[in-house]
N, C-alpha and C positions, 0 to 999 in steps of 0.2 A: 182479673183474678182467676186462679186456676184451682178448681176443686180437687181434693184428694179422693180419687175414685178407685174402684177395684174391679177386676174381671172375675165375676162370680164363678165361671167354669174353672179357672185356674185355682181359685181359693178352695173350691170344693175338692178338687183333686189333691191339693196340698193337705187339707184337713184329713182326708182319708189316709194319706201317707203318714201323717204325724200321729194317727191314732193306732198304728200298729208297729211292731218291731220291738225286740228285747232291749236293744241298746237305747231305744228312744225312752223307755220307761225309766232308765237310769238318768238320762238327761232331764226328763221331766221332774224327777225327784230332786236333782241338784238345783234346777232352776227354781223350784218351789221353795226350797230351803233358803236360797240366796234372796229371793223376793221377800220371804217372811222376815229374814234378818234386816233387810233394808227398811221394811215397814216399821218394825219395832224400833229401829234406830231413829227413824224419822219422828216417831211419837215420843222418843226419849225414854223408852221402857227398857230397863236393864235389871232392875231389882224392885222389890224382893222376889225371891224365886217363885212364889205362888202366883204373883201378878204376871211375871214373865211367862210362866207356863200357861196360864189362862189366856194371855194375849196371843201366844203362839197358836193356840187352838182356834181362836177367833180370826186370826189373820190368815189361816191356811186357805179357806175357800177363795178369797180374792187373789192370794198369791198363786194358787194353782191355776186360776183363770188366766192370769197374766203370763204364767209360764207356758200354757198352751198357746196363747197368742204369739209369744216369742218363737216357739218352735214352728208354728205355722209361717211366721215371717221368714225364718231362716230357710225353711223348705222352699218357699216361694222365691227367695233370693237364688237358691240353687237351680230352680226351674226356669225362672224368667229374668233373672238379673237383679242386681242391687237396687236400681231405681224403682223397679216394679214392687219389690218387697217393701221399700220405704214408703212408696205411695199408698200401699195397703195399710201399713201401720199408722200413717198420718190420718187416713180415713177413719180410724177408730177413735182417735184422740183429739182431732182438730176439725173444725167445720170447713176448712179450706186453707189454701195458701194464697197470699197476696204478694206477687212478685213485682218488684219495682226496679227500674233501671235497665240497661242494655243486657240482653241475654249473653252469657259468657260463650266463648267459642265451643262448638259442639265436637270438635276434633283437634288434634295436635296438642303439643305440650301446654299445660296450664297449671299454674299454682294458685289455689284459692286460700286466702287468709281470712279467717272468720272469728267472730266472737263466740262465746260459749255460754249462753244463758241456761243451758240444760234442757232436760226433758226431750222435746221433739226437735231441737235445733239441727242436729246432724241429719236426722231423717228428712226434715224439710229441705235442707240444703241439697241432699243427694237427689231427692225427687225433682227439685227445680233445675239442677245441673243436668240431669238425665244423661249421664255418661257411664256406660258399663265398664269403662277402663279406669274408673276412679279408685284411688287408694287413699286411705285416711291415716294420718299419723296420730296415734293414740296410745294411751297406756293399756297394756294387755290385762284387762280385768278378768277375774275368775269366770264371769258370765260368758265370756267368749269361748271358753273350753266346751261349752254345750251348744254353741252356734257355729259349726265349722264352716258353713258357706259364707257367713258374715265375717268370720275371722280371716278368711282368705283375702279380704279387701283391706285388712289392717296392716299398717307398718308399725310394729310395736316399738314404743320408746320407753327405755328404762330410766332409772334414777341416776346412773353414773355418767360421767362425761363420755366414756367409751361407748356406752349404750346409745347415748344421744347422737354421737358421731356415726355409729352404725346405721341408725335410723335415717340420718341425713343422707348418707351414701346410697342407701336403698331408694330413698325418694328421688334423688338425682338420677339414678339409673332409670327409674320409671319415667321421669320427665324426658330423658334423652331418647327413650324409646317411643316418645310421642304420647305418653299417658298424662292423666290429670292427677294432681295431688291436693288433698284438703288438709290444712293444718289449723290447729287452735292454739295460738302462741301464748295464751294466758296460762295454759296448763292446769286450769281448774274451772269450776263453775263461776260465772260472772253475773253481775246484776242484769236484769232484763231492761233494755233501754226504754221500753214502753211504760215502765212503772217505777223506775228507780233513777233518781237524779245523780247517783254516783257512777252510772254506767260509763260516762265519758272519762272521768278521773281514773277508773279502773284500767283503762287502756295502757296506763304507764307500767302496768305489770306485764305487758306483752314482752316476750323474750327478746333479748338483744341478739340472739342467734339468727333472727331474721336478716340482719346485715351480713352475717356469714353465709347464709343461704343465698342471699342476693349476689354476693361476690362470686360464688362458684357455680351459680345456676346459668350463667352465660346468656343473659338477656331473655330468659323465658318470660312469656306473658304472665302478669300477676293481676288477679282480681280480688278486691276487698269485698267481703260479704258481711253485712250486719243483719242479724236475726233478732226480731223483737216480737213481743206479744205471745211468747210461748207459755208464759204463766198467766192464767186468767185472774182478773181482779177478784172474782168471787173466791178463788182458792187462796190468793195472797192475803185477803182480809177475812178469811173464815175464822170463826172464834177458836177453833182448835189450834191455830197457829200461835195463839197467846200462850201455849205451853212452853214456848221458847222465848228467850230474850235476844239471843244472837240473831241478826238478820239473815245470815247464811243458813242457820238451822230452820228459820221460818220459811225460807225459800225452798229448802229441801222438803219440808213437810207439805208445803203447797203443791209441789210436784207430785208427791205421793197421793195427795187428795185428788188431783186431777186424774191419776191413773185409776183410783178407786171409783171416782164419779166423773166420767168424761163429759157429762152434760154441763159441768162448770165452765167449760170453754165455749164461749158464744161468738167469738170473733176470730177471723183467720190469723194464722201465723204470718208475719210480715218478713219478707226477705228482700233486702236492698243490695243489688250488685253495682259495683263501680265499673267504669270503662277500664279495659286492661291498661296497665303500665308495664314497663320492662324492669325485670329484676336487676338491681345494681347494688353497690356497696352502701347506699343510703336508703335501702328499701324500707327499713323500719320507720323512718321519719315520714316517708311518702305514704305508707300504709296507714300510719296513725292519723295523719292529716285527713285522709279520705274517710277513715272510720269515724272521726269526730264529726265531720260534716253529715255523714249518714245517720249517726245517732241523733244529731240535732233534728234532722228531717223526720226520723222515727218518732221523736217526742212530739213534734208538731202534728204529725199525722194522728197520734193517739189523742191529742187534745181536741182534734176535729171530730173524733169518733163520738157519736151520740151516746 
């Protein structure tokens, strides 16, 4: 097991940095607004106007706190690298990381294909991979405009075929230069394998573009990563989640509850890496087979947890 720790001297310097500067106050305001909107959406509050207004006032303190944490994280990324920033953010919201399987290559071209149960999955993966040359294929969220150091590690993917092809070309160039690329082929939040029996079936939604990637990636090493236990049982079964009927909405609210109350998470986030295979024209089938095995093992590990 690897605990998520932080270097206090670095964080103190970063917090001093994020506490000053005119441009930073604008970023803080934008992040606070985005966090507030996410919280209200998570609780399903949109009307009537008086309730929305009151809820906005009540949500502001935790939204502001999380905004400050995100700015500290981004400054730490700029100062010490993406893995260091992610290790720090994991230390705030998870009691540790449980890394299973062979450690992926520390250098040279590498494609990591992962599930996306949300919340801390990307930060946990980046911490475990510990590669400063890592790029992440992801949708360019408004949040990233306020986190420039983090945004520099993102290969943005849009909604049109042309945008997706541009992202693919950018990722391939990075691999050819010896870098690492992380992709989430589902393109959306997925069920957490530790708590949801539908996690394996949801793999069918993984993009068929994996085969295209495999054909043109030229035998690049590929590692499958399955992240589980990012959502705590206490959050998933909190009475407030009964505000929603839709399972996806319940998972989203559970994630927000964990941000509000990090103590709900009592067990480490689990990351299972596969041995590397080689990218080819049947990469999707190979990756799905490996992912299903890892999900089965994650479920078994969860059942053994007291």
